[in-house]
C-alpha positions as a Markdown table, in Angstrom:
| # | Residue | x | y | z |
|---|---|---|---|---|
| 1 | Met | 0.0 | 0.0 | 0.0 |
| 2 | Lys | 2.8 | 2.4 | 0.9 |
| 3 | Lys | 4.5 | 1.7 | -2.5 |
| 4 | Leu | 1.2 | 2.4 | -4.3 |
| 5 | Ile | 0.9 | 5.8 | -2.4 |
| 6 | Leu | 4.4 | 6.7 | -3.2 |
| 7 | Phe | 3.9 | 5.8 | -6.9 |
| 8 | Leu | 0.8 | 7.9 | -7.1 |
| 9 | Ile | 2.5 | 10.9 | -5.5 |
| 10 | Ser | 5.4 | 10.6 | -7.9 |
| 11 | Ile | 3.1 | 10.4 | -10.9 |
| 12 | Thr | 1.3 | 13.6 | -9.6 |
| 13 | Val | 4.5 | 15.5 | -9.1 |
| 14 | Phe | 5.8 | 14.4 | -12.5 |
| 15 | Thr | 2.6 | 15.3 | -14.3 |
| 16 | Asn | 2.6 | 18.7 | -12.6 |
| 17 | Ala | 6.2 | 19.3 | -13.6 |
| 18 | Ile | 5.9 | 18.5 | -17.3 |
| 19 | Ser | 2.6 | 20.6 | -17.5 |
| 20 | Gln | 4.3 | 23.8 | -16.3 |
| 21 | Asp | 5.1 | 26.4 | -18.9 |
| 22 | Pro | 8.9 | 26.6 | -19.1 |
| 23 | Asp | 8.7 | 30.2 | -20.4 |
| 24 | Leu | 7.3 | 31.2 | -16.9 |
| 25 | Phe | 10.6 | 30.6 | -15.2 |
| 26 | Arg | 12.6 | 33.8 | -15.6 |
| 27 | Thr | 12.7 | 37.4 | -14.3 |
| 28 | Trp | 9.6 | 39.5 | -15.2 |
| 29 | Tyr | 9.6 | 43.3 | -15.1 |
| 30 | Leu | 6.3 | 45.0 | -14.3 |
| 31 | Tyr | 5.0 | 47.5 | -16.8 |
| 32 | Glu | 1.4 | 48.1 | -15.7 |
| 33 | Met | -0.9 | 46.9 | -12.9 |
| 34 | Gln | -4.3 | 47.4 | -11.3 |
| 35 | Ala | -4.9 | 45.1 | -8.3 |
| 36 | Thr | -8.7 | 45.2 | -8.5 |
| 37 | Asp | -11.3 | 47.1 | -10.6 |
| 38 | Leu | -11.6 | 49.6 | -7.7 |
| 39 | Ala | -7.9 | 50.1 | -7.2 |
| 40 | Pro | -5.8 | 52.8 | -9.0 |
| 41 | Val | -4.0 | 51.9 | -12.2 |
| 42 | Tyr | -0.2 | 52.0 | -11.9 |
| 43 | Ile | 1.8 | 52.7 | -15.1 |
| 44 | Val | 5.3 | 52.0 | -13.9 |
| 45 | Ser | 6.9 | 54.4 | -16.4 |
| 46 | Glu | 4.8 | 57.2 | -14.9 |
| 47 | Ile | 5.7 | 56.7 | -11.3 |
| 48 | Asp | 7.9 | 59.4 | -10.0 |
| 49 | Pro | 10.5 | 58.9 | -8.5 |
| 50 | Pro | 11.1 | 55.9 | -10.8 |
| 51 | Ile | 10.9 | 52.3 | -9.6 |
| 52 | Gln | 11.7 | 48.9 | -11.2 |
| 53 | Pro | 9.3 | 46.3 | -9.7 |
| 54 | Tyr | 10.0 | 42.7 | -10.8 |
| 55 | Ile | 9.4 | 39.1 | -9.9 |
| 56 | Ala | 11.8 | 36.1 | -10.6 |
| 57 | Ile | 10.2 | 32.7 | -10.7 |
| 58 | Leu | 12.3 | 29.5 | -10.5 |
| 59 | Pro | 11.4 | 26.0 | -11.9 |
| 60 | Asn | 10.8 | 24.8 | -8.3 |
| 61 | Leu | 8.2 | 27.5 | -8.1 |
| 62 | Glu | 10.1 | 29.6 | -5.6 |
| 63 | Phe | 9.9 | 33.3 | -6.3 |
| 64 | Ser | 11.4 | 36.6 | -5.2 |
| 65 | Gly | 11.1 | 40.1 | -6.3 |
| 66 | Glu | 11.0 | 43.8 | -5.4 |
| 67 | Gly | 8.3 | 46.4 | -5.3 |
| 68 | Ala | 9.3 | 50.1 | -4.7 |
| 69 | Cys | 11.7 | 49.7 | -1.8 |
| 70 | Asn | 10.7 | 46.4 | -0.3 |
| 71 | Thr | 11.5 | 42.8 | -1.4 |
| 72 | Phe | 9.2 | 39.8 | -1.3 |
| 73 | Ser | 9.5 | 36.0 | -1.6 |
| 74 | Gly | 7.6 | 32.7 | -1.3 |
| 75 | Thr | 6.6 | 29.6 | -3.2 |
| 76 | Tyr | 3.8 | 29.1 | -5.7 |
| 77 | Thr | 1.6 | 26.1 | -6.2 |
| 78 | Tyr | 0.8 | 25.5 | -9.9 |
| 79 | Gln | -2.4 | 24.7 | -11.7 |
| 80 | Pro | -2.6 | 25.0 | -15.5 |
| 81 | Asp | -2.2 | 28.8 | -16.2 |
| 82 | Glu | -2.7 | 29.6 | -12.5 |
| 83 | Leu | -0.3 | 30.4 | -9.6 |
| 84 | Thr | -1.2 | 30.6 | -5.9 |
| 85 | Ser | 1.0 | 31.4 | -2.9 |
| 86 | Met | 0.0 | 30.9 | 0.7 |
| 87 | Asp | 3.4 | 32.1 | 2.1 |
| 88 | Leu | 4.2 | 35.3 | 0.4 |
| 89 | Ala | 6.3 | 37.4 | 2.8 |
| 90 | His | 7.8 | 40.8 | 2.3 |
| 91 | Ser | 9.9 | 43.4 | 4.1 |
| 92 | Met | 7.9 | 46.3 | 5.6 |
| 93 | Asp | 10.1 | 49.4 | 5.3 |
| 94 | Asp | 8.5 | 52.8 | 4.9 |
| 95 | Cys | 9.5 | 53.9 | 1.4 |
| 96 | Gly | 9.0 | 57.5 | 2.4 |
| 97 | Ile | 7.0 | 58.3 | -0.7 |
| 98 | Ser | 3.2 | 58.0 | -0.6 |
| 99 | Ile | 2.7 | 56.6 | -4.1 |
| 100 | His | 5.5 | 54.0 | -3.5 |
| 101 | Asn | 3.8 | 52.8 | -0.3 |
| 102 | Asn | 0.4 | 52.6 | -2.0 |
| 103 | Phe | 1.8 | 50.8 | -5.0 |
| 104 | Glu | 3.5 | 48.2 | -2.9 |
| 105 | Ser | 0.4 | 47.5 | -0.9 |
| 106 | Asp | -1.5 | 46.6 | -4.1 |
| 107 | Tyr | 1.4 | 44.9 | -5.8 |
| 108 | Phe | 2.1 | 42.4 | -2.9 |
| 109 | Phe | -1.6 | 41.6 | -2.6 |
| 110 | Phe | -1.9 | 41.1 | -6.4 |
| 111 | Met | 1.0 | 38.6 | -6.6 |
| 112 | Glu | -0.6 | 36.1 | -4.2 |
| 113 | Tyr | -2.9 | 34.6 | -6.7 |
| 114 | Phe | -3.5 | 35.0 | -10.5 |
| 115 | Trp | -4.0 | 33.3 | -13.8 |
| 116 | Phe | -1.6 | 34.1 | -16.6 |
| 117 | Thr | -0.9 | 34.0 | -20.3 |
| 118 | Ile | 2.5 | 34.3 | -21.9 |
| 119 | Ile | 2.7 | 35.7 | -25.4 |
| 120 | Pro | 5.6 | 37.0 | -27.6 |
| 121 | Asp | 5.6 | 40.7 | -28.2 |
| 122 | Gly | 8.3 | 41.2 | -30.8 |
| 123 | Asn | 11.0 | 42.2 | -28.3 |
| 124 | Gly | 10.7 | 39.2 | -25.9 |
| 125 | Leu | 7.9 | 37.7 | -23.9 |
| 126 | Ser | 4.9 | 39.3 | -22.2 |
| 127 | Leu | 3.3 | 37.9 | -19.0 |
| 128 | Glu | -0.3 | 39.1 | -18.8 |
| 129 | Ile | -2.1 | 38.2 | -15.7 |
| 130 | Gly | -5.5 | 38.6 | -14.1 |
| 131 | Asn | -7.4 | 37.8 | -10.9 |
| 132 | Pro | -11.0 | 37.3 | -9.8 |
| 133 | Leu | -11.3 | 40.9 | -8.6 |
| 134 | Phe | -10.9 | 42.2 | -12.2 |
| 135 | Gly | -7.3 | 43.1 | -11.5 |
| 136 | Tyr | -4.7 | 42.8 | -14.2 |
| 137 | Ala | -1.0 | 43.3 | -14.7 |
| 138 | Val | 1.5 | 43.3 | -17.6 |
| 139 | Phe | 5.0 | 42.0 | -17.1 |
| 140 | Lys | 7.8 | 41.6 | -19.7 |
| 141 | Asp | 11.0 | 39.6 | -19.6 |
| 142 | Tyr | 13.1 | 42.7 | -20.4 |
| 143 | Glu | 13.4 | 46.0 | -18.5 |
| 144 | Leu | 11.6 | 49.2 | -19.3 |
| 145 | Ser | 13.4 | 51.1 | -22.1 |
| 146 | Val | 13.5 | 54.9 | -22.7 |
| 147 | Asn | 11.0 | 54.3 | -25.6 |
| 148 | Glu | 8.5 | 52.7 | -23.2 |
| 149 | Tyr | 8.7 | 55.7 | -20.9 |
| 150 | Glu | 8.1 | 58.0 | -23.9 |
| 151 | Leu | 5.3 | 56.0 | -25.3 |
| 152 | Ser | 3.2 | 56.3 | -22.1 |
| 153 | Ala | 3.1 | 60.1 | -22.6 |
| 154 | Lys | 2.6 | 60.0 | -26.4 |
| 155 | Ile | -0.4 | 57.6 | -26.8 |
| 156 | Lys | -3.9 | 58.4 | -25.4 |
| 157 | Val | -6.9 | 56.0 | -25.4 |
| 158 | Tyr | -10.4 | 57.4 | -24.9 |
| 159 | Pro | -13.2 | 57.4 | -23.9 |
| 160 | Asn | -12.7 | 55.1 | -21.0 |
| 161 | Pro | -15.2 | 53.6 | -20.2 |
| 162 | Val | -16.3 | 53.1 | -23.8 |
| 163 | Ser | -19.6 | 51.9 | -25.3 |
| 164 | Asp | -18.9 | 51.7 | -29.1 |
| 165 | Ile | -15.8 | 53.5 | -30.6 |
| 166 | Leu | -12.5 | 53.5 | -28.8 |
| 167 | Asn | -10.2 | 56.3 | -30.0 |
| 168 | Ile | -6.4 | 56.3 | -30.1 |
| 169 | Thr | -4.4 | 59.4 | -30.6 |
| 170 | Ser | -0.6 | 59.4 | -30.8 |
| 171 | Glu | 1.9 | 62.3 | -30.7 |
| 172 | Lys | 4.5 | 62.0 | -33.5 |
| 173 | Val | 4.2 | 58.1 | -33.3 |
| 174 | Val | 3.0 | 55.9 | -36.1 |
| 175 | Ile | 0.7 | 53.1 | -35.0 |
| 176 | Glu | 1.4 | 49.9 | -36.9 |
| 177 | Ser | -1.2 | 47.6 | -35.4 |
| 178 | Val | -3.6 | 47.2 | -32.5 |
| 179 | Ser | -5.4 | 44.2 | -30.9 |
| 180 | Val | -8.0 | 43.8 | -28.1 |
| 181 | Tyr | -7.5 | 41.0 | -25.6 |
| 182 | Ser | -9.6 | 39.6 | -22.8 |
| 183 | Leu | -7.9 | 39.6 | -19.3 |
| 184 | Ala | -7.3 | 35.8 | -19.9 |
| 185 | Gly | -5.2 | 36.6 | -23.0 |
| 186 | Gln | -7.7 | 35.7 | -25.8 |
| 187 | Gln | -7.4 | 38.0 | -28.8 |
| 188 | Leu | -10.9 | 39.4 | -29.6 |
| 189 | Ile | -10.4 | 42.2 | -32.1 |
| 190 | Ser | -7.5 | 42.8 | -34.5 |
| 191 | Pro | -8.4 | 45.4 | -37.2 |
| 192 | Thr | -6.3 | 45.6 | -40.4 |
| 193 | Glu | -6.9 | 49.4 | -40.9 |
| 194 | Asn | -8.2 | 52.5 | -39.2 |
| 195 | Phe | -6.2 | 51.9 | -36.0 |
| 196 | Glu | -7.2 | 55.2 | -34.5 |
| 197 | Asn | -10.9 | 54.3 | -34.2 |
| 198 | Ile | -11.7 | 50.7 | -32.9 |
| 199 | Asp | -15.2 | 49.5 | -32.9 |
| 200 | Val | -15.7 | 47.6 | -29.6 |
| 201 | Ser | -19.5 | 47.6 | -29.6 |
| 202 | Ser | -19.6 | 43.8 | -30.0 |
| 203 | Leu | -17.8 | 43.2 | -26.7 |
| 204 | Ser | -19.6 | 42.3 | -23.5 |
| 205 | Glu | -19.4 | 44.7 | -20.5 |
| 206 | Gly | -16.1 | 44.2 | -18.7 |
| 207 | Ile | -12.4 | 45.0 | -18.6 |
| 208 | Tyr | -10.1 | 44.5 | -21.7 |
| 209 | Leu | -6.5 | 45.0 | -22.7 |
| 210 | Leu | -5.6 | 47.1 | -25.8 |
| 211 | Glu | -2.2 | 46.1 | -27.3 |
| 212 | Ile | -0.7 | 48.9 | -29.5 |
| 213 | Tyr | 2.4 | 48.4 | -31.7 |
| 214 | Thr | 4.2 | 51.5 | -32.9 |
| 215 | Glu | 7.4 | 52.2 | -34.7 |
| 216 | Asn | 8.9 | 52.9 | -31.3 |
| 217 | Gly | 7.7 | 49.8 | -29.5 |
| 218 | Arg | 4.7 | 48.2 | -27.9 |
| 219 | Gln | 2.3 | 49.4 | -25.2 |
| 220 | Val | -0.7 | 47.7 | -23.4 |
| 221 | Gln | -3.5 | 49.8 | -21.9 |
| 222 | Lys | -6.6 | 48.7 | -20.1 |
| 223 | Phe | -10.1 | 49.9 | -21.0 |
| 224 | Ile | -13.6 | 49.3 | -19.7 |
| 225 | Lys | -16.5 | 48.3 | -22.0 |
| 226 | Glu | -19.8 | 49.6 | -20.7 |
């Protein structure tokens, strides 16, 4: 009986190991986050003074990372496309800056449980994650570049919330393509022309991600369909 139990445990561990997405195990740099639909949206490139939040996930599912001034660590349990941590711990220093402290509170809460999708973005990989409270975050496996900081100021998406036409304006930046994704990473709209006016009237009410490719790089913004 003991041999049978050990055999079943070993099969479970092996099955779980081979089902994990190997692309997950790397260092991910946060670009954008909203912990819940009622929480503020944090665009990392717009936070001043600048910060570089990240998370590094190992194949044994141990993780560590940094928020604004504090570090965190723990171990995830893995289900297909989902990660859960019951032991996330973090340091508790006062960052001395209100927006940094507020950001960390949301960030550490968000990283305890989420589902995820990994997609290529032309420069590397993008980790796009969501949670049951309509939160979302976008990580990439490369650090923020100067272009990413500049794009956040040059591209505007409105109205938000939107009922039918989502408008995109860009300051001296050529938009090459746009796509609309669900928070689970499913591509829903991908027009081949007229990138400045996207018809989203067919979407159900909810929160979506707008991926914008330009000559200077890629940006992801969240919008609400009402």
